[in-house]
Wavefront OBJ file of the C-alpha trace (Angstrom):
o trace
v 0.000 0.000 0.000
v 1.371 3.361 -0.954
v 0.181 6.775 0.135
v 1.353 10.067 1.597
v 4.800 9.944 3.220
v 3.436 10.646 6.695
v 1.302 7.503 6.439
v 4.055 5.240 5.067
v 4.452 3.271 8.268
v 0.712 2.867 8.730
v 0.473 1.577 5.144
v 3.445 -0.745 5.716
v 1.813 -2.067 8.857
v -1.458 -2.701 7.041
v 0.362 -4.520 4.222
v 2.287 -6.622 6.750
v -0.843 -7.593 8.676
v -2.790 -8.261 5.463
v -0.019 -10.596 4.294
v 0.142 -12.333 7.673
v -3.636 -12.784 7.685
v -3.830 -14.106 4.128
v -0.844 -16.414 4.631
v -3.026 -18.384 7.037
v -5.572 -19.099 4.317
v -5.284 -22.457 2.584
v -4.254 -22.533 -1.065
v -2.262 -19.296 -1.171
v 1.448 -18.720 -1.389
v 2.332 -15.153 -0.579
v 5.395 -13.034 -1.152
v 6.488 -10.950 1.820
v 5.884 -7.188 1.630
v 9.607 -6.680 2.227
v 10.280 -8.339 -1.148
v 7.911 -5.968 -2.923
v 9.012 -2.690 -1.306
v 11.729 -2.248 -3.902
v 8.897 -1.802 -6.420
v 6.983 0.800 -4.381
v 8.673 3.794 -5.976
v 5.482 4.971 -7.634
v 6.375 3.586 -11.072
v 4.764 0.203 -10.307
v 5.467 -2.000 -13.303
v 3.242 -4.805 -12.062
v 4.096 -7.212 -14.888
v 7.847 -6.821 -14.294
v 7.498 -7.143 -10.533
v 5.316 -10.244 -10.812
v 7.665 -11.833 -13.333
v 10.722 -11.191 -11.151
v 8.973 -12.475 -8.014
v 7.141 -15.366 -9.683
v 3.653 -14.100 -8.839
v 0.502 -14.705 -10.849
v -1.657 -12.191 -8.944
v -0.762 -8.908 -7.276
v -2.678 -7.208 -4.492
v -2.073 -3.516 -5.099
v -3.383 -0.605 -3.121
v -3.100 2.862 -1.729
v -3.863 4.598 1.526
v -5.303 8.108 1.671
v -6.010 10.281 4.679
v -8.710 12.932 4.722
v -8.935 14.631 8.085
v -9.453 11.878 10.638
v -10.515 9.274 8.041
v -8.425 6.683 6.207
v -9.418 5.206 2.865
v -7.696 2.079 1.611
v -8.201 1.253 -2.048
v -7.139 -2.247 -2.984
v -7.142 -4.236 -6.225
v -6.286 -7.748 -7.303
v -4.433 -7.584 -10.597
v -3.685 -10.467 -12.945
v 0.042 -10.103 -13.478
v 0.283 -11.378 -17.058
v -2.424 -9.123 -18.517
v -2.420 -6.369 -15.855
v -6.189 -6.745 -15.870
v -7.900 -5.683 -12.655
v -9.880 -8.718 -11.505
v -11.384 -7.024 -8.459
v -11.145 -3.749 -6.579
v -12.704 -2.169 -3.539
v -12.316 0.805 -1.224
v -12.712 0.678 2.531
v -12.923 3.618 4.906
v -12.370 3.814 8.630
v -11.538 6.348 11.285
v -7.800 7.003 11.417
v -7.801 5.618 14.945
v -9.436 2.365 13.815
v -6.717 0.805 11.671
v -7.384 -2.689 13.122
v -10.934 -2.623 11.738
v -9.629 -1.461 8.377
v -7.101 -4.314 8.336
v -9.686 -6.924 9.259
v -12.152 -5.744 6.633
v -9.434 -5.605 3.961
v -8.308 -9.153 4.742
v -11.877 -10.472 4.674
v -12.704 -8.764 1.380
v -9.486 -9.825 -0.348
v -10.007 -13.425 0.823
v -13.588 -13.336 -0.475
v -12.459 -11.847 -3.788
v -9.889 -14.613 -4.187
v -12.759 -17.087 -3.688
v -10.939 -18.812 -0.887
v -12.801 -21.556 0.882
v -12.292 -20.726 4.512
v -13.203 -22.812 7.516
v -14.770 -21.060 10.497
v -11.345 -21.270 12.202
v -9.698 -19.665 9.123
v -12.279 -16.859 9.226
v -11.656 -16.324 12.917
v -7.875 -16.110 12.373
v -8.322 -13.883 9.328
v -10.412 -11.457 11.364
v -7.936 -11.200 14.211
v -5.775 -8.101 14.495
v -2.346 -8.049 16.135
v -2.952 -4.850 18.122
v -5.631 -2.258 18.698
v -2.998 0.481 18.868
v -2.434 2.358 15.619
v 0.739 3.881 17.044
v 2.129 0.475 18.082
v 1.419 -0.856 14.587
v 3.170 2.125 12.993
v 6.152 1.609 15.323
v 6.257 -2.073 14.399
v 6.257 -1.312 10.678
v 8.993 1.293 11.088
v 11.149 -1.104 13.116
v 10.694 -3.824 10.482
v 11.702 -1.363 7.767
v 14.947 -0.609 9.614
v 15.620 -4.346 9.995
v 15.368 -4.774 6.247
v 18.560 -2.718 5.934
v 20.960 -4.428 8.384
v 23.852 -3.089 6.302
v 23.251 0.331 7.888
v 25.062 0.094 11.206
v 22.548 2.006 13.346
v 19.449 0.233 12.021
v 19.468 -2.724 14.410
v 19.754 -0.391 17.400
v 16.989 1.815 15.966
v 14.774 -1.241 15.445
v 15.245 -2.384 19.037
v 14.301 1.055 20.350
v 11.217 1.269 18.139
v 10.071 -2.312 18.924
v 10.377 -1.424 22.620
v 8.286 1.712 22.028
v 5.634 -0.410 20.278
v 5.587 -2.756 23.259
v 5.267 0.162 25.672
v 2.159 1.168 23.700
v 0.792 -2.409 23.689
v 2.620 -4.945 25.882
v 0.555 -7.799 24.365
v 1.570 -7.057 20.754
v 3.058 -10.453 19.810
v 4.514 -9.360 16.448
v 6.511 -6.616 18.197
v 7.778 -9.171 20.734
v 8.798 -11.452 17.858
v 10.495 -8.562 16.054
v 12.427 -7.631 19.168
l 1 2 3 4 5 6 7 8 9 10 11 12 13 14 15 16 17 18 19 20 21 22 23 24 25 26 27 28 29 30 31 32 33 34 35 36 37 38 39 40 41 42 43 44 45 46 47 48 49 50 51 52 53 54 55 56 57 58 59 60 61 62 63 64 65 66 67 68 69 70 71 72 73 74 75 76 77 78 79 80 81 82 83 84 85 86 87 88 89 90 91 92 93 94 95 96 97 98 99 100 101 102 103 104 105 106 107 108 109 110 111 112 113 114 115 116 117 118 119 120 121 122 123 124 125 126 127 128 129 130 131 132 133 134 135 136 137 138 139 140 141 142 143 144 145 146 147 148 149 150 151 152 153 154 155 156 157 158 159 160 161 162 163 164 165 166 167 168 169 170 171 172 173 174 175 176 177 178
């Protein structure tokens, strides 16, 4: 998900949680958001990205903020033809990112015509934290970890994971990241 710079970490967090949620669904093989970030420069050559990553479908999206509202627009694109197979837009209060994530995951799973058990649906609907700020911290810390070649990044990641955990001590992904 791309969007305004100030919302980068919120968008990264949403993409991370969406991937984690969908990875639990049977019949899908997903590529980690970290592998696709190199393509998020705004030029988005979906066919090239999919070819290089070996993907047949791409979930593409953007995040927009208007006042205290967030709008996530998401599409499933067939990589070979770049044909949009499905698209939707979901809005939520800026402070309700977990609801936005859950609804996105449910709608993408439905659009992919996944057959989900009641347990799959329950897992798909779960959110890792209710704290928008903890989620943004988590995404920022993960982004720093993706560049371990920069000496200070590991130390920065530790500090930011700890800040996420101060915001939500039960945030398991932040514990795992730390």
